[in-house]
C-alpha positions as CSV (number, residue, x, y, z in Angstrom):
1,X,66.5,47.6,51.6
2,X,67.5,49.8,54.6
3,X,71.0,48.3,54.5
4,X,71.4,49.2,50.8
5,X,70.1,52.7,51.3
6,X,72.1,53.2,54.5
7,X,69.0,54.5,56.2
8,X,69.6,55.9,59.7
9,X,67.3,55.7,62.7
10,X,65.5,58.8,61.2
11,X,64.5,56.7,58.2
12,X,66.3,58.8,55.6
13,X,69.5,58.2,53.7
14,X,72.5,60.2,54.9
15,X,72.4,62.5,51.8
16,X,68.6,63.3,52.3
17,X,69.1,63.8,56.0
18,X,71.9,66.3,55.4
19,X,69.9,68.3,52.9
20,X,66.9,68.3,55.1
21,X,68.8,69.6,58.1
22,X,70.7,72.2,56.1
23,X,67.4,73.5,54.7
24,X,65.8,73.6,58.1
25,X,68.7,75.7,59.4
26,X,68.6,78.0,56.4
27,X,65.0,78.7,55.5
28,X,63.0,81.3,57.4
29,X,60.6,78.6,58.7
30,X,60.2,74.9,58.9
31,X,57.3,75.1,56.6
32,X,59.3,76.9,53.9
33,X,62.0,74.3,54.4
34,X,59.4,71.5,53.9
35,X,58.1,73.1,50.7
36,X,61.6,73.6,49.3
37,X,62.6,70.0,49.9
38,X,59.4,68.8,48.2
39,X,60.0,71.2,45.2
40,X,63.8,70.7,44.8
41,X,64.3,67.0,45.9
42,X,60.8,65.5,45.6
43,X,61.1,64.5,49.3
44,X,58.1,65.0,51.5
45,X,58.9,65.8,55.1
46,X,56.2,67.6,57.1
47,X,57.3,70.8,59.0
48,X,56.9,69.3,62.5
49,X,59.0,66.3,61.7
50,X,61.6,68.4,60.0
51,X,61.8,70.4,63.3
52,X,62.4,67.2,65.2
53,X,65.2,66.1,62.8
54,X,66.9,69.4,62.9
55,X,66.7,69.6,66.6
56,X,68.1,66.2,67.0
57,X,71.1,66.9,64.8
58,X,71.5,70.4,66.5
59,X,71.6,68.8,70.0
60,X,74.3,66.4,68.7
61,X,76.4,69.3,67.5
62,X,75.9,71.2,70.6
63,X,77.2,68.1,72.5
64,X,80.3,68.2,70.2
65,X,80.8,71.9,71.0
66,X,80.5,71.2,74.7
67,X,82.9,68.4,74.4
68,X,85.4,70.7,72.8
69,X,84.9,73.3,75.7
70,X,85.5,70.5,78.3
71,X,88.7,69.4,76.4
72,X,89.8,73.0,76.5
73,X,89.3,73.2,80.2
74,X,91.3,70.0,80.5
75,X,94.1,71.3,78.3
76,X,93.4,68.6,75.7
77,X,91.6,70.4,73.0
78,X,92.8,69.3,69.5
79,X,93.5,72.1,67.1
80,X,92.9,71.8,63.4
81,X,95.1,74.4,61.7
82,X,98.1,73.8,59.5
83,X,99.9,77.0,60.6
84,X,99.2,79.9,62.7
85,X,97.5,82.9,60.9
86,X,99.1,86.2,60.6
87,X,96.1,88.3,61.4
88,X,93.0,87.3,63.5
89,X,90.0,89.0,65.0
90,X,87.2,88.2,67.4
91,X,84.0,90.2,67.3
92,X,81.0,89.9,69.6
93,X,77.4,91.0,69.1
94,X,73.9,89.8,69.9
95,X,70.7,88.8,68.2
96,X,67.3,88.1,69.6
97,X,64.6,85.5,69.6
98,X,61.4,84.7,71.5
99,X,61.0,81.7,73.8
100,X,58.1,80.0,75.5
101,X,57.8,77.6,78.4
102,X,59.5,74.3,77.8
103,X,56.8,72.1,79.3
104,X,53.7,74.0,78.4
105,X,52.5,71.7,75.6
106,X,50.8,73.4,72.6
107,X,50.4,77.1,72.6
108,X,52.5,80.0,73.8
109,X,52.9,80.2,77.6
110,X,55.1,82.9,79.2
111,X,56.6,84.4,75.9
112,X,59.9,86.3,76.4
113,X,62.6,87.9,74.3
114,X,66.1,86.3,74.8
115,X,69.5,87.5,73.6
116,X,71.5,85.3,71.3
117,X,75.1,85.7,71.9
118,X,77.2,85.6,68.6
119,X,80.9,85.6,68.1
120,X,82.5,86.0,64.7
121,X,86.1,84.6,64.7
122,X,88.1,85.4,61.6
123,X,91.5,85.1,60.0
124,X,92.5,88.0,57.7
125,X,94.9,89.1,55.1
126,X,96.5,92.5,55.7
127,X,99.9,94.2,55.9
128,X,101.6,96.5,58.4
129,X,102.0,100.1,57.4
130,X,104.6,102.6,58.6
131,X,102.1,105.4,58.4
132,X,98.3,105.6,58.7
133,X,97.1,104.1,55.4
134,X,93.8,106.1,55.5
135,X,94.2,109.3,57.5
136,X,90.9,110.7,56.1
137,X,87.6,109.3,57.1
138,X,85.6,107.4,54.4
139,X,83.4,109.6,52.2
140,X,80.2,108.0,53.5
141,X,81.0,109.1,57.1
142,X,81.0,112.7,55.8
143,X,77.8,112.3,53.7
144,X,74.7,113.7,55.6
145,X,72.3,111.1,54.1
146,X,74.6,108.2,54.7
147,X,75.4,109.3,58.2
148,X,71.8,109.8,59.1
149,X,71.1,106.3,57.9
150,X,74.0,104.8,59.8
151,X,73.1,106.5,63.0
152,X,69.5,105.4,62.8
153,X,70.6,101.9,62.1
154,X,72.9,101.8,65.1
155,X,70.2,103.4,67.3
156,X,67.7,100.7,66.3
157,X,70.1,98.0,67.1
158,X,70.7,99.5,70.5
159,X,67.1,99.7,71.2
160,X,66.6,96.1,70.2
161,X,69.3,95.1,72.6
162,X,67.6,97.0,75.4
163,X,64.3,95.3,74.8
164,X,62.6,98.0,72.8
165,X,61.0,97.1,69.4
166,X,60.7,100.5,67.7
167,X,62.0,100.5,64.1
168,X,64.5,102.9,62.8
169,X,63.0,105.9,60.9
170,X,63.2,105.5,57.2
171,X,66.0,107.5,55.6
172,X,66.8,107.8,51.9
173,X,69.5,105.6,50.7
174,X,72.1,106.7,48.1
175,X,73.0,104.3,45.4
176,X,76.4,102.7,46.4
177,X,79.3,103.0,44.1
178,X,81.5,99.9,43.7
179,X,85.1,100.5,44.5
180,X,88.2,98.5,45.3
181,X,88.3,96.9,48.7
182,X,90.6,98.7,51.1
183,X,92.0,97.4,54.3
184,X,92.0,93.9,55.8
185,X,90.4,91.1,53.7
186,X,88.6,88.2,55.4
187,X,90.0,84.7,54.7
188,X,88.0,82.3,56.9
189,X,85.1,83.0,59.3
190,X,83.7,80.8,61.9
191,X,80.7,81.5,64.1
192,X,79.8,80.7,67.8
193,X,76.2,81.3,68.7
194,X,74.4,80.4,71.9
195,X,71.7,81.3,74.5
196,X,74.2,80.3,77.2
197,X,75.1,82.5,80.1
198,X,77.8,85.1,79.6
199,X,80.3,82.9,81.5
200,X,79.5,79.8,79.4
201,X,79.6,81.7,76.2
202,X,83.1,83.2,77.1
203,X,84.4,79.6,77.4
204,X,82.9,78.7,74.1
205,X,84.6,81.5,72.4
206,X,88.0,80.8,74.1
207,X,87.8,77.2,72.9
208,X,87.1,78.3,69.4
209,X,90.0,80.7,69.4
210,X,92.4,77.9,70.5
211,X,90.9,75.3,68.2
212,X,91.6,77.6,65.1
213,X,95.0,78.9,66.5
214,X,93.8,82.5,66.5
215,X,95.8,82.9,69.8
216,X,99.0,82.3,67.8
217,X,98.4,85.0,65.2
218,X,101.0,87.7,64.9
219,X,98.4,90.5,65.1
220,X,95.1,90.1,67.0
221,X,92.2,92.4,67.5
222,X,89.0,92.3,69.5
223,X,86.3,94.6,68.0
224,X,82.8,95.3,69.5
225,X,80.6,98.1,70.9
226,X,80.9,99.5,74.4
227,X,78.6,97.0,76.3
228,X,80.3,96.1,79.6
229,X,79.8,92.2,79.0
230,X,81.8,92.4,75.8
231,X,84.9,93.8,77.5
232,X,84.5,91.5,80.5
233,X,84.9,88.5,78.1
234,X,87.9,90.2,76.5
235,X,89.7,90.9,79.8
236,X,89.1,87.4,81.2
237,X,89.8,85.3,78.1
238,X,91.6,87.4,75.4
239,X,93.8,90.0,77.1
240,X,96.2,87.2,78.2
241,X,96.4,86.1,74.6
242,X,97.4,89.6,73.3
243,X,94.1,90.6,71.6
244,X,94.0,94.4,71.2
245,X,90.8,96.1,72.3
246,X,89.2,98.1,69.6
247,X,85.9,100.1,70.0
248,X,83.6,99.6,67.0
249,X,83.8,102.9,65.1
250,X,80.2,102.8,63.7
251,X,78.7,102.8,67.2
252,X,80.9,105.7,68.2
253,X,79.9,107.6,65.0
254,X,76.2,107.1,66.1
255,X,76.9,108.6,69.5
256,X,78.8,111.6,68.1
257,X,76.1,112.3,65.5
258,X,73.3,112.3,68.2
259,X,75.4,114.5,70.6
260,X,76.1,117.0,67.8
261,X,72.5,117.2,66.9
262,X,71.6,117.7,70.6
263,X,74.2,120.4,71.3
264,X,73.3,122.5,68.3
265,X,69.9,122.9,66.6
266,X,68.8,119.5,65.2
267,X,69.3,119.4,61.4
268,X,71.2,122.7,61.3
269,X,74.5,123.5,59.5
270,X,76.0,124.1,62.9
271,X,75.1,120.6,64.1
272,X,76.6,119.0,61.0
273,X,79.7,121.0,61.3
274,X,80.1,120.0,64.9
275,X,79.6,116.4,64.0
276,X,82.3,116.6,61.4
277,X,84.8,118.0,63.8
278,X,84.1,115.4,66.4
279,X,84.3,112.6,63.8
280,X,87.6,113.7,62.4
281,X,89.1,113.9,65.9
282,X,87.9,110.5,66.7
283,X,89.2,109.1,63.3
284,X,92.6,110.6,63.9
285,X,92.7,109.3,67.5
286,X,92.6,112.7,69.2
287,X,90.5,111.5,72.1
288,X,91.5,114.3,74.5
289,X,90.3,116.9,72.1
290,X,87.1,115.0,71.5
291,X,86.4,114.8,75.2
292,X,87.0,118.4,75.7
293,X,84.4,119.2,73.0
294,X,81.9,116.8,74.4
295,X,82.3,118.2,77.9
296,X,81.8,121.7,76.6
297,X,78.7,120.6,74.8
298,X,77.3,119.0,78.1
299,X,78.2,122.2,80.0
300,X,76.3,124.3,77.4
301,X,73.1,122.1,77.8
302,X,73.4,121.3,81.5
303,X,73.0,118.0,83.3
304,X,70.1,115.7,82.3
305,X,67.4,115.6,84.9
306,X,66.6,112.3,86.6
307,X,64.0,110.3,84.7
308,X,64.2,112.4,81.5
309,X,63.4,111.0,78.1
310,X,66.2,109.1,76.2
311,X,65.6,111.7,73.5
312,X,66.3,114.6,75.8
313,X,69.2,116.6,74.3
314,X,71.0,116.7,77.7
315,X,70.9,112.9,78.0
316,X,72.1,112.4,74.4
317,X,75.1,114.6,75.0
318,X,75.8,113.0,78.4
319,X,75.6,109.5,77.0
320,X,78.2,110.3,74.3
321,X,80.5,111.8,76.8
322,X,80.2,108.7,79.0
323,X,80.7,106.4,76.0
324,X,83.9,108.1,75.0
325,X,85.2,108.3,78.6
326,X,84.6,104.7,79.2
327,X,86.2,103.6,76.0
328,X,88.9,106.1,75.5
329,X,91.7,103.5,75.7
330,X,90.1,101.5,72.9
331,X,90.1,104.5,70.4
332,X,93.7,104.6,68.9
333,X,92.4,104.1,65.4
334,X,95.5,105.2,63.5
335,X,97.5,102.6,65.3
336,X,94.9,99.9,64.5
337,X,95.0,100.8,60.8
338,X,98.7,100.8,60.7
339,X,98.6,97.3,62.2
340,X,96.2,96.2,59.4
341,X,93.3,95.5,61.9
342,X,89.7,96.4,61.2
343,X,88.0,99.1,63.3
344,X,84.4,98.1,62.6
345,X,82.5,95.1,63.8
346,X,80.4,95.0,60.6
347,X,81.4,91.4,60.0
348,X,79.6,90.1,63.1
349,X,76.7,92.4,62.6
350,X,76.2,90.8,59.2
351,X,76.3,87.3,60.8
352,X,73.7,88.5,63.4
353,X,71.4,89.4,60.6
354,X,71.7,85.9,59.1
355,X,71.0,84.3,62.5
356,X,68.0,86.7,63.1
357,X,66.6,85.8,59.7
358,X,66.2,82.3,60.8
359,X,65.5,82.6,64.5
360,X,63.8,85.9,65.1
361,X,60.1,86.8,64.3
362,X,57.0,88.0,66.0
363,X,55.4,84.6,65.2
364,X,58.3,82.4,66.2
365,X,58.3,81.1,69.8
366,X,61.1,78.7,70.6
367,X,61.7,76.3,73.5
368,X,65.1,76.9,74.9
369,X,66.5,73.5,74.0
370,X,65.1,73.7,70.4
371,X,66.5,77.2,69.9
372,X,69.9,76.2,71.1
373,X,69.9,73.2,68.7
374,X,68.9,75.2,65.6
375,X,71.4,77.9,66.5
376,X,74.1,75.3,66.2
377,X,72.9,74.2,62.8
378,X,72.7,77.7,61.6
379,X,76.1,78.6,62.9
380,X,77.7,75.5,61.4
381,X,76.5,76.4,58.0
382,X,77.4,80.1,58.2
383,X,80.9,79.1,59.2
384,X,83.5,78.8,56.4
385,X,85.7,76.1,57.8
386,X,83.7,73.1,56.8
387,X,82.3,72.7,60.3
388,X,79.0,71.1,59.2
389,X,80.9,68.5,57.1
390,X,83.2,67.8,60.0
391,X,80.2,67.2,62.3
392,X,78.5,65.0,59.7
393,X,81.7,62.9,59.4
394,X,81.6,62.1,63.1
395,X,80.0,58.8,64.2
396,X,76.4,59.5,65.3
397,X,74.7,57.7,68.1
398,X,72.6,54.9,66.6
399,X,73.4,56.2,63.1
400,X,72.8,53.0,61.3
401,X,69.2,51.6,61.1
402,X,69.8,47.9,61.7
403,X,68.2,45.2,63.6
404,X,64.6,44.2,64.3
405,X,62.4,46.9,65.7
406,X,65.0,49.6,65.1
407,X,62.4,52.4,64.9
408,X,60.1,51.0,67.7
409,X,56.4,51.0,67.6
């Protein structure tokens, strides 16, 4: 019977195993995945066994990824693209999850928050323009309600990255009007996600770039926020390949909004007017004018005292000034728009939300090995290049259940 059903060492047919692992990587918990399988497929797999199945497959896929990285190191990585893309981007961001001791048995011992590094590698469709195709900022960047919401969202993400857990203050949300898509259009997205060290993750991204032929694109952009690690990865792996450095505009917007509210009375018409002036200067690539305005604001407030609160107006203004000074050579936004490159890392932030939905939670405590395995399952199914199908098509270790005592006692 096992031969006819092609049962593997896990005791399930390939079709059932695929669906079980996919659901385990997609649902918010293994319990939800178990209930979904029971309801949709009439297949009963308890949550703990589903975890073991998904971890086993995830470890195999992590091994396939590591083999690609090693092949990249050796100059033997096989590529899988028919022709080089015209436009390519790499975006980096981070999610979070909680871990516990690997060998502590049942219960949660030594819980800790860990960063999940996420890269979004994309091919796009766009065209080159002789002049800036969008010289005016989007309407939502000049809408007080929308800007307050965006700034609060960016601030909450920054707090999470620094280990703080405070939620963003609630702000009213205007109904969004549907309109024609402007700018670059995403064709194919792939995702690299890992708990690995910064150095290891950099090599994983570099291997993915070569495998997909993104290094051969005619126009290439690297978009992320101002964290130092992001730009170290860019300088080591992607500058030699010609990827243009672009500071994410939404993070910049949040810094400018906070600084304007600090320099003038918070919530005043003067603060809003100052924000609009700075935003337009940034959008137009007038970085010298923007820096002059920020320096004047810092002079007006005075230097922040040592140990002051993060919400001290002097610190908010000084942080914005430092952010622009450190990233001024990544803020030529009119040029990036003319080249048909995105100026926002919203795509990778969307992916991070999808990863967090599965991995992050106050009640979820992962062992390192298990977390890395499930990350590979989730990343494979979020990717749009058929990665999961490609992994499933590879021969698996002991994939066929044959012979006496195949499952042991």
